[in-house]
N, C-alpha and C positions, 0 to 999 in steps of 0.2 A: 781398566786398559791394560791389556795384555799383548806382547810380542810373542806369538807361538813358536817353539823350538821345533815343531814337526809341522808337515804342510797343514794348512786349514781345513781341506777336504777330509784328513786324517782324523784331525779335532773334530770336525762335525760327525764323522763316521763313528769314533770310538770313545770320545770323551764327554759327552752330555750328560750322562749320568754322574760323572764326576765334579763338573760343574753345578749340577743341582744341589749336590751333596755339600757342597762350599755354600749354600744357600741363596743362589743366583737365581733368577725367576726367567730370564731371558739371556740368550748369545746373541750379540750383534755384531755385523761384521760390514764393512764399507765395501760397494762393488764400484770402483770408479778406477779408471786409467788417468795416468800422469798427463797424456798428451790429450789436450783439448779441455782437460778439467784441472789443470795446474793450480787455478785459483782456489780450488777446493781443497787441495792439499795446504796452500798456504793458510787457508782458514782452520785447518785441522792443525797444523803446527802452533799457530798464534792460540788457538783455544785448548790446546791438550791438557794444560793443568785443570781448566774449570770443566772440562768434559770428564776427566777422570774424577773428579769431586761429585758433578751432579750424577754420573752413573752409580756410582758407590757400590752397594753390594745388591742392587737389584738386576742391573744390566752389566753382563761382562762383555766389554767392547774388544774384540779380537782383532789383531792386525798380523801379518805375518813378519816372522822375526828370521834370526839365524839358523837355518836348517842343516848345516854343513856339518857340524858335529853328528847329527841324527842321522846324517846320510851315511858317516864313517862306521857308525856303531852297528847300523844296520848291515853294511855289507859285510864285516866281521863276523856279525850273527849268522848271516846266510851261509858263509864259507865254513863256519864252524858246523851248522846243521848239515852242510852236504857231505860231511865226514862222519858225524856222529850219529845223527837223528835223519836217515835218508827219506824215510816216510814223510817227513815233515817238509820236505823242499822238493821242487819240480822245477829242472831249468827251463821248461817251456812256459813257466809263469813269468811273464813279464812287468807286471803291474807292481809297485812297490807296496809293501803293506808293513806299517809301522809297527803294527803288532808284534812282530817278530823281536823288534828292539825292546820293547818296554813291557811285554807280557810273553813269557815262555811256554805258555799254556796254549797260544793261539797258532793253530798249524793248519796246514791246506791237507785235506784228503782228497785225492783224485782231482786235484787242480781246483778245488772248492773253497774260496776263503771264508773263514768261520767270522762273523761278527763278534768281537770281544771288546772290553773295556781296557784302555791303557791307563797305567797309572801316572797319569799326567800329573806334573809337580805345579801345584797351585802356590805353593809356598814362596816361590821367587818372582812373583808377579810384581813387586814394586821394582825390584832392580831390573826385570825385562822389560816393563812396561814404559818404555822412554819414545820420544820421537828422536829419530835420528834422521840425517840427511837423505839416507840411502832407503827409507821407509817409502816413498811413491814408486819407486822403480821396484822393489821386491814387492809392494802390493799390486802393482800392476801386471806383474809376470805370474801372479795367480788368478787374475780374473777369469781368464777362459775357462780353467778348471772349476773355479766356483760357480760360474755362470751355467755350465753343464749339470754340476752336482745339483744346483737349486732348480735347474730347469727353465732358467729365464732365457729371453730372447735378447738380441742385442740392443733393441729399443727399450728395453727395461732399465739399462745401464745409462749414467748413474743413479744409486739407490742404496739404501741401507736395508739389509734383510735382519730380520727379527727372529731367532729361533726360540719356540715357546718350549722350556724345559719339562713341562708338565704332559705337554702331548706330542713334542716334536713337529708341531706345524709350523710353517714357515711364512712370514708375512712380508712383503716388500713395499717400500715406502720411498717414493722419489725424494731426491735431496739435490738442493742448488749450490751454489758457491760458497754462499754466505750465510745458510741458516742452520749449520750443523748444531751448535749450542743451542740455539732456541728450539729448533725442531725437538730435540732429545730431552730439554728440559720441560717444554709444554707437554710432550707425551708423558713423562714421569709426573707433572702435576696432575694429569688427569687420570693417572692410574694409582695415584697415591692411596685414595680411600678402598679402591678394590684390593692392594696390596697389603694394607693393614688387615682385612678381613681375612686374606689368604693366611698371613703370618697368625692371626689368632686361631684359626682353624687347624693350622699344623701343630700349633703348640696343643690344642686338644688332643691331635693323633697321637702324638709325642707322650701325652698325660695316659692316655689308653694303652699305648705299648709298655710304658712304665708299669699299669695295673697287670696287664698280660704276662709280664716277667713274674710278678708276685704269684700268679697261678700254681709255681712250684713250691711255695709255702703251704703244703696241704692242711694242716690243722687251721691256719689264718683263713684260707680259701673256705674250707668247710663251715666255717663259722658266717662266714658270709654268704655262702649258698643256702644255710638255715634260716638267715635272716631275710633272703630273698623270696624264699618260697613263702614265709610267713606272711611278708610284705604283700605278696600277691594275694595270698588268701584273704586277709583283711580288707585289700583295696576290691576284691569281688564281693566280699559280703556288703560292704559300704554302698555298693551300687544298688542293694535290696532295701536299703532302709530310707526312712523318710527324711526330709531336708535337714530337720535340725539335728538328730543324731547322727546322719550320716556327717555333717560338716564337723560335728565334735571329733568323731574318730579320725576323720582325715586330717584334722588339726594336731591330734596327737602323734599320729604316723609321721607327719612331715615335720614336727617339731620336737618330737622325741619326750614327750610330757606324757602323763597319766592323769587325766583329771577324772577321777571316780564318778563324781556326782553326775557327770555329762555324759560318760560312755556306758553302753549297755554292759551289764555284768559279765554276759557271755563271752565278751572279747577280753576281759582282763588278764587271763592267764596269757593268751598269746601276744598281747600288747605289750604286757611285761617282759616277756622273754624277747621281743623284737626290739623294744628300747635297750635292753641290756646288752644284746649282743652288738647291737649299732654303735652304742656309746663306747664300747670296748674297741672298736674299729676306728680307723682315720676318718675324719669328718667327710662326708658325703661317699664314703666307700662302698656302701651298700648298693646306692644308687648307680654310681658309676659301674661296679663290678655287673650289675644286672643289664645295663646298657651294653657292656664289652660282651658279655655272654652271647646276648640277642643280638650283638653285631649290628645295632641299630645307630649308635652315635658315630662310631668309626666310619661306617658305610655312607651316613649321612653328610659327614665332614666331608670325605672323598669326593662324592658327588657335587658338593658345593663349591669345592675348591676346583673341580673341572669346569663348572659353570662359570666360576669367576675369571679362569684362564680364557674361556671363550670370549667373554664380554671384553677382556683386555685385549684380545686380539682383534676384535672389532673395532676397538677405539684407536689401535695403532693403525690399522688400515683406512680409518676414516681420514687420516691425515694425507691420502692421496687427492682429496677432494677439497675445494674452496671452501673457506668457511665465512660466514657473515661476521659483522663487528661483534656478536656477541659469543662468537666462537662455536656456532651451529653451524653443521654443514649445509650448503645452499643446494 
């Protein structure tokens, strides 16, 4: 749970990649005015600590905070630009752009705003992310801008909006006065297995990224390339053997052992060289490096992650529809 120190529309415009880098999968925001939905904010106040705990590191629940300091910093920066960097500021531009405050590389050229990332401070979420008595009024003042930003109509409010940090797709879910905690908790229960798979796939991608960094170690890399080429040659040859000698050769390749009595002498030299190189490298290094160079595993992992996020969006959206006693949509 966080109280943004910049306007929420600016956060959604410029800070999503930063939230993703923190490990969050979705950014969630509440669109509800305090007039007519006061009970909803009473529920929010009562459930704040529990909501903070249940959303944890998967959902970043964002609310409006104190932006006065950001306003002052932005005004000072713009005044400085007007004197020192005239090309970066046009007095005709009326829309506030907080990229000026937190990223001095974000400029207007010919009155065109550049989409850039802000250096949003995620380290102070604990101190900022507290319910205070002015939250309902502050949140209410942002609803019209958020409604327009997300393209929602008046009848779509009150709702929660879930912004997918992988695809930046937006999913709206209706909310009532008393179901905030149960709604988010049930959604997270339904997403738990998908999120575990996403985390595992991201770990695989990180592992391949680490391997890619080792490509700069040329002698190490050259040995792996030799082993990869020998392995491919042996695997191609195995496809032309009868079942028994083929299985024996594959067993030796996969287990890095040489059973001379079972493997055709024609393969002894290449098999010994492959085993020797592979054993001098970290475990599974040759197989992983081959997958990396062919861009098979990283591409497959990214495709699977995208598919899992799409399934997550569908699960979240399903909470707009009635469910039966077994949790299935009616």
